[in-house]
RODO-2510 file (C-alpha; in nm, 4 decimals, decimal comma):
residues 354
     n   res          X          Y          Z
     1     m     7,2970    11,7458    12,4974
     2     k     7,1003    11,4819    12,3683
     3     e     7,0745    11,7401    12,0602
     4     l     7,4226    11,6101    12,0313
     5     w     7,3076    11,2301    11,9468
     6     s     7,2118    11,0385    11,6632
     7     k     6,8901    11,0162    11,6072
     8     r     6,8583    10,6807    11,5695
     9     c     7,0280    10,7165    11,9654
    10     r     6,7380    10,9236    12,0836
    11     e     6,4912    10,6505    11,9499
    12     l     6,6927    10,3744    12,1087
    13     v     6,4937    10,1571    12,4232
    14     p     6,8133    10,0121    12,5814
    15     y     6,7947     9,6861    12,7125
    16     i     6,8509     9,7165    13,1486
    17     p     7,0643     9,4562    13,2985
    18     g     7,0167     9,2962    13,6051
    19     e     7,1255     9,5019    13,9303
    20     q     7,5090     9,4512    13,9927
    21     p     7,5259     9,6317    14,3715
    22     q     7,8426     9,6986    14,5023
    23     e     7,7746     9,8669    14,8725
    24     r     7,6326     9,6237    15,0755
    25     k     7,6656     9,2333    15,1267
    26     l     7,3223     9,0958    15,0127
    27     v     7,2050     8,7007    14,8568
    28     k     7,1865     8,7970    14,4846
    29     l     6,9529     8,5806    14,3201
    30     n     6,8424     8,8403    14,0208
    31     t     7,0880     8,7520    13,7186
    32     n     7,1292     8,3868    13,7109
    33     e     7,4976     8,3447    13,7671
    34     n     7,6096     8,0420    13,8940
    35     p     7,6504     8,0269    14,2472
    36     y     7,9590     7,8033    14,2593
    37     p     8,2943     7,9062    14,1609
    38     p     8,5242     7,8175    13,8121
    39     s     8,6584     7,5183    13,7273
    40     r     8,9872     7,4880    13,8990
    41     m     9,1324     7,4315    13,5141
    42     a     8,9640     7,7196    13,3984
    43     l     9,1044     7,9410    13,6623
    44     q     9,4730     7,8031    13,6270
    45     a     9,4864     7,8220    13,2259
    46     i     9,3734     8,2035    13,2973
    47     q     9,6412     8,2256    13,4742
    48     e     9,8927     8,1061    13,2601
    49     a     9,7813     8,2806    12,9495
    50     a     9,8103     8,6348    13,1419
    51     a    10,1663     8,5468    13,1121
    52     d    10,2001     8,7050    12,7968
    53     l     9,9693     8,9906    12,7352
    54     r    10,1372     9,2046    12,4677
    55     l    10,0261     8,9749    12,2283
    56     y     9,6674     8,9690    12,0232
    57     p     9,4630     8,7047    12,0735
    58     d     9,4014     8,4305    11,8048
    59     p     9,1261     8,6177    11,6319
    60     t     8,9805     8,2707    11,4870
    61     c     8,9915     8,1464    11,8391
    62     l     9,1065     7,8558    11,6833
    63     a     9,2180     7,6229    11,9691
    64     l     8,8617     7,6934    12,1532
    65     r     8,6833     7,5989    11,8503
    66     e     8,8699     7,3202    11,8613
    67     a     8,7624     7,1807    12,2052
    68     l     8,4293     7,2785    12,1494
    69     a     8,3774     7,0886    11,8365
    70     q     8,4896     6,8056    11,9934
    71     d     8,2983     6,8462    12,3248
    72     q     7,9896     6,8984    12,1089
    73     g     8,0324     6,6396    11,8250
    74     v     8,0529     6,8729    11,5236
    75     r     8,3414     7,0230    11,3258
    76     p     8,5138     7,3439    11,3702
    77     e     8,4209     7,5301    11,1055
    78     q     8,0657     7,5042    11,2253
    79     i     8,1233     7,7087    11,5229
    80     f     8,1661     8,0948    11,5705
    81     v     8,3050     8,2284    11,9092
    82     g     8,2419     8,5506    12,0415
    83     n     8,2380     8,8378    12,3534
    84     g     7,9292     8,6959    12,5322
    85     s     7,6213     8,5234    12,3935
    86     d     7,4402     8,8716    12,3609
    87     e     7,7552     8,9786    12,1259
    88     v     7,6649     8,6384    11,9272
    89     l     7,3115     8,7187    11,8665
    90     s     7,3760     9,0668    11,7510
    91     l     7,5868     9,0239    11,5437
    92     a     7,3350     8,7079    11,3665
    93     f     7,0419     8,9960    11,3938
    94     q     7,2524     9,1950    11,1579
    95     a     7,3519     8,8556    10,9079
    96     f     7,0601     8,7258    10,8910
    97     f     6,7845     8,9684    10,9134
    98     d     6,6852     9,2247    10,6977
    99     p     6,4481     9,5452    10,7200
   100     d     6,1627     9,4600    10,4699
   101     r     6,0730     9,1274    10,6171
   102     p     5,9898     9,1039    10,9502
   103     i     6,0652     8,8476    11,2307
   104     r     5,9744     8,6573    11,5057
   105     f     5,9942     8,5688    11,9104
   106     a     5,8105     8,5236    12,1911
   107     d     5,5858     8,8194    12,3506
   108     i     5,7390     8,6730    12,6844
   109     t     6,0939     8,5719    12,6034
   110     y     6,4700     8,7025    12,6772
   111     s     6,3778     9,1734    12,6845
   112     f     6,7326     9,1623    12,4498
   113     y     6,5612     9,0090    12,1485
   114     p     6,3613     9,3554    12,0877
   115     v     6,6465     9,6066    12,1675
   116     f     6,8965     9,4295    11,9013
   117     a     6,5859     9,4601    11,6187
   118     s     6,5119     9,7673    11,7267
   119     f     6,8576     9,8887    11,6688
   120     y     6,9185     9,7334    11,3425
   121     g     6,6036     9,9183    11,2440
   122     l     6,4427     9,5749    11,1881
   123     r     6,0952     9,4869    11,1490
   124     y     5,8971     9,2170    11,4315
   125     q     5,6491     9,0476    11,5732
   126     e     5,5724     8,9017    11,9238
   127     v     5,4253     8,5530    11,9521
   128     p     5,1792     8,5241    12,2317
   129     l     5,3051     8,2132    12,5025
   130     d     5,0201     8,0145    12,5832
   131     e     4,7873     8,0996    12,9432
   132     n     5,0932     7,8315    13,0930
   133     f     5,3921     8,0149    12,9339
   134     s     5,4087     7,7427    12,6869
   135     m     5,5538     7,8092    12,3230
   136     p     5,2667     7,7740    12,0337
   137     l     5,3805     7,6102    11,7445
   138     k     5,1664     7,7350    11,4616
   139     p     5,2360     8,1292    11,3951
   140     f     5,6009     7,9986    11,4144
   141     l     5,5341     7,7873    11,1026
   142     e     5,3837     8,0651    10,9235
   143     p     5,5978     8,2823    10,6487
   144     c     5,8721     8,5451    10,8412
   145     g     6,1909     8,6950    10,7984
   146     g     6,3170     8,5069    11,0473
   147     v     6,2453     8,3343    11,4164
   148     v     6,4070     8,3885    11,7736
   149     i     6,3590     8,1158    12,0507
   150     a     6,4733     8,0767    12,3507
   151     n     6,5038     7,7074    12,4882
   152     p     6,4759     7,6995    12,7462
   153     n     6,2800     7,9900    12,7564
   154     a     6,3629     8,2985    13,0467
   155     p     6,2131     8,4670    13,2261
   156     t     6,0018     8,1376    13,2244
   157     g     6,2491     7,8289    13,2399
   158     r     5,9990     7,6078    13,0261
   159     e     6,1428     7,4109    12,7897
   160     m     5,9649     7,3796    12,4220
   161     d     5,8697     7,0768    12,2995
   162     f     6,1768     6,9176    12,0608
   163     c     5,9253     6,8377    11,7739
   164     d     5,7465     7,1811    11,7382
   165     l     6,1272     7,2624    11,7847
   166     r     6,1791     7,0808    11,4874
   167     f     5,9166     7,1519    11,3192
   168     i     5,9551     7,4976    11,3033
   169     i     6,3325     7,5243    11,1576
   170     e     6,2155     7,2745    10,8698
   171     a     5,8913     7,5060    10,7619
   172     d     6,0694     7,7391    10,5560
   173     p     6,4459     7,6553    10,5484
   174     s     6,4910     7,9942    10,3629
   175     r     6,4777     8,1790    10,6671
   176     v     6,7560     8,1406    10,9749
   177     v     6,5713     8,0255    11,2969
   178     i     6,8263     8,0993    11,5859
   179     v     6,7439     7,9123    11,8994
   180     d     6,9381     8,0688    12,2204
   181     e     7,0560     7,8280    12,4419
   182     a     7,1796     8,0194    12,7077
   183     y     6,9789     7,7577    13,0008
   184     v     7,0197     7,4473    12,7838
   185     d     7,3246     7,2773    13,0119
   186     f     7,0450     7,2706    13,3264
   187     g     6,8413     6,9833    13,1469
   188     a     6,6645     7,0401    12,8577
   189     r     6,7684     6,9137    12,5252
   190     s     6,9853     7,0772    12,2512
   191     a     6,8990     7,2032    11,9163
   192     i     7,2327     7,0956    11,7897
   193     e     7,1808     6,7657    11,7221
   194     l     6,9722     6,9158    11,4277
   195     i     7,2661     7,1599    11,2578
   196     d     7,3931     6,9172    11,0119
   197     r     7,0445     6,8298    10,8489
   198     c     6,9039     7,1836    10,8612
   199     p     7,1299     7,4745    10,7080
   200     n     6,9209     7,7301    10,8237
   201     l     6,9663     7,6497    11,2011
   202     l     7,1999     7,8818    11,4097
   203     v     7,1842     7,7371    11,7908
   204     v     7,3851     8,0587    12,0310
   205     r     7,5446     7,9247    12,3860
   206     t     7,6986     8,0763    12,6711
   207     f     7,9985     8,0269    12,9288
   208     s     7,8576     8,2807    13,1635
   209     k     7,5912     8,0186    13,3217
   210     s     7,6930     7,6290    13,3705
   211     y     8,0493     7,7100    13,3331
   212     s     8,0535     7,9968    13,6052
   213     l     8,2764     8,2230    13,3272
   214     a     7,9836     8,4883    13,3682
   215     g     8,2762     8,7972    13,4657
   216     l     8,5040     8,6121    13,1180
   217     r     8,2353     8,7236    12,8393
   218     v     8,2256     8,3996    12,6029
   219     g     7,9764     8,2713    12,4005
   220     y     7,9327     8,0530    12,0972
   221     a     7,7300     7,9388    11,8204
   222     v     7,6729     7,6149    11,6231
   223     g     7,5368     7,6135    11,2725
   224     n     7,6264     7,5361    10,9148
   225     k     7,9826     7,6838    10,7904
   226     d     7,8020     7,9190    10,5443
   227     l     7,6120     8,0747    10,8285
   228     i     7,9581     8,0766    11,0341
   229     d     8,0933     8,2989    10,7758
   230     a     7,8253     8,5200    10,7989
   231     l     7,9033     8,5934    11,0836
   232     n     8,2814     8,6381    11,0763
   233     t     8,2043     8,8639    10,7818
   234     v     7,9802     9,0795    11,0299
   235     k     8,2180     9,0514    11,2894
   236     d     8,5477     9,1256    11,0958
   237     s     8,3717     9,4120    10,9481
   238     f     8,4214     9,6159    11,2820
   239     n     8,6196     9,4242    11,5621
   240     s     8,8291     9,1372    11,4829
   241     y     8,9628     9,0199    11,7911
   242     p     8,6543     9,0661    12,0411
   243     v     8,7879     8,7238    12,2109
   244     d     9,1073     8,8319    12,4359
   245     r     9,3750     8,5601    12,5344
   246     l     9,2499     8,5277    12,9065
   247     a     8,8490     8,4379    12,8163
   248     q     8,9711     8,1720    12,5104
   249     a     9,2117     7,9966    12,7579
   250     g     8,9589     8,0113    13,0697
   251     a     8,6909     7,8473    12,8288
   252     i     8,9463     7,5622    12,7431
   253     g     9,0135     7,5256    13,0540
   254     a     8,5935     7,5170    13,1973
   255     i     8,5401     7,2793    12,8888
   256     r     8,8226     7,0339    13,0095
   257     d     8,7041     6,9926    13,3380
   258     k     8,4221     6,7696    13,2221
   259     s     8,3552     6,6461    13,5952
   260     y     8,3614     6,9394    13,7989
   261     f     8,0718     7,0738    13,5354
   262     l     7,8722     6,7861    13,5652
   263     a     7,9156     6,7515    13,9596
   264     t     7,8201     7,1835    13,9429
   265     l     7,5300     7,0845    13,7396
   266     t     7,3570     6,7990    13,9616
   267     k     7,3971     7,0318    14,2469
   268     l     7,2457     7,3106    14,1029
   269     g     6,9109     7,1432    13,9681
   270     a     6,9004     6,8989    14,3830
   271     t     6,8379     7,2543    14,4658
   272     r     6,6111     7,3571    14,2128
   273     t     6,3711     7,0828    14,2523
   274     c     6,3927     7,1077    14,6126
   275     t     6,3253     7,5045    14,5970
   276     a     6,0721     7,4951    14,3829
   277     n     5,8399     7,2042    14,6051
   278     a     5,9041     7,5003    14,8648
   279     l     5,7680     7,7160    14,7063
   280     r     5,4532     7,5301    14,5746
   281     d     5,4254     7,4643    14,9419
   282     m     5,3806     7,8465    15,0565
   283     g     5,0622     7,8636    14,7853
   284     f     5,3565     7,9572    14,4861
   285     t     5,2518     7,8540    14,0937
   286     v     5,6379     7,7773    13,9463
   287     c     5,6714     7,6878    13,6440
   288     d     5,8090     7,3381    13,5372
   289     s     6,2138     7,4459    13,5335
   290     m     6,4899     7,3389    13,3032
   291     t     6,7182     7,6272    13,3994
   292     n     6,9399     7,8137    13,6809
   293     f     6,6207     7,9201    13,7742
   294     l     6,2720     7,9869    13,8969
   295     f     5,9385     8,1539    13,7238
   296     a     5,6943     8,1623    14,0025
   297     g     5,4163     8,3969    14,1666
   298     h     5,2125     8,3804    14,4433
   299     e     4,8328     8,3333    14,4416
   300     r     4,7320     8,6570    14,6565
   301     v     5,0597     8,8680    14,6931
   302     e     5,1539     9,1369    14,3464
   303     g     5,4642     9,0156    14,2549
   304     k     5,6203     9,4445    14,3949
   305     v     5,5060     9,3588    14,6843
   306     l     5,7578     9,0310    14,7245
   307     l     6,0052     9,1911    14,5078
   308     d     5,9955     9,5111    14,7920
   309     g     6,0251     9,2638    15,0756
   310     l     6,2710     9,0204    14,9654
   311     r     6,5101     9,3713    14,9076
   312     d     6,4345     9,5072    15,2546
   313     r     6,5690     9,1570    15,3526
   314     g     6,8581     9,1856    15,1708
   315     i     6,7878     8,9468    14,8775
   316     l     6,7266     9,0468    14,5205
   317     v     6,5410     8,9227    14,2433
   318     r     6,4040     8,9812    13,9193
   319     w     6,1035     9,1434    13,8218
   320     w     5,9185     9,2739    13,5092
   321     d     5,6563     9,5605    13,5402
   322     k     5,4713     9,3933    13,2299
   323     p     5,1125     9,2491    13,1101
   324     r     5,1110     8,8757    13,2195
   325     i     5,3828     8,8299    13,4294
   326     r     5,4189     9,1632    13,6647
   327     d     5,2715     8,9220    13,9879
   328     y     5,6146     8,6745    13,8617
   329     l     5,9474     8,6664    13,9957
   330     r     6,2257     8,5650    13,8582
   331     i     6,4695     8,4090    14,0821
   332     t     6,7997     8,2582    14,0311
   333     i     6,9065     7,9173    14,1667
   334     g     7,1993     7,9962    14,4506
   335     t     7,3198     7,7566    14,7186
   336     d     7,1362     7,5399    14,9145
   337     e     7,1968     7,8363    15,2057
   338     d     7,0880     8,1176    14,9513
   339     m     6,7731     7,9541    14,8831
   340     q     6,6938     7,8345    15,2215
   341     c     6,7080     8,2264    15,3493
   342     l     6,5046     8,3354    15,0364
   343     c     6,2620     8,0479    15,1933
   344     r     6,2028     8,2281    15,5381
   345     a     6,2135     8,5766    15,3848
   346     l     5,9131     8,5022    15,1533
   347     e     5,7375     8,3433    15,4626
   348     e     5,7698     8,6620    15,6754
   349     i     5,6630     8,8415    15,4109
   350     l     5,3440     8,6034    15,3402
   351     r     5,2060     8,6420    15,7197
   352     e     5,2849     9,0179    15,7228
   353     n     5,0471     9,0034    15,3870
   354     s     4,8348     8,7761    15,5151
***
């Protein structure tokens, strides 16, 4: 009955999320979830908040914004909180980009960006990454209606040179530059330090990855107060209560447990290094990663063969049937045991395809 759909809906090509299997136990390295549990302080805060769910949550998320402001060294009025960073990005596309001026983002990056642009009727230009998947500078300096940069980038895991990023932000103060920092906590340098000197910069972040709270759906943006006011204007035009009481409480608890947060990042960083070295020893090309995943392709075995072979062995990873990257896999960093299982499986697959 698609004749009942709107014309816009019939034309949409939606984002395809990573598989979330329910039917069998698998080693799940396909959605960049944190393998370690949330902070106990976060869980306790959620339990306490669940005592009274009859009231609406605070629509301004003031307590969470205050906790974030203290943590990030900014002011509460410079922070916007939403239902996951995807919602924050969606609101930003509505708030800052116009159909008459095309926006720019990389050709290999988070695949939700073209979905957002198409949904809101925005024109966009995809800038090709370099041969080594580095972000080029010059195309982003040229005039356009706005820029979106994932830093570190996904699915490549590479961090952009910070000076280049600053040049892009400062090149045209009349356009908004969104820097999507979903993975920045895993070792990259944040652009939040540029907020006060760059009123056209919006940094978007999430609690899903580094804080192990993907199930709560909490994201936030940091920027000039005028940008935050625009996000609130769009949000309050369709839903004033997107972040529930449990999510706000859990996020505050996670922020306060800094020692657990840092310990988890340290463990994941060590596992990432060991896994990257093991993959290279097997003949894989592995991008330098500042994220909780690795982007790797083998010199003689196709990516789809590796994907299917891993799934047959109960291991899920992410693969895209797209030019330039169809022989690469994006592999989430799990526990040491998860990654050892992955490496054993890959060794078997490589022997079978020798």
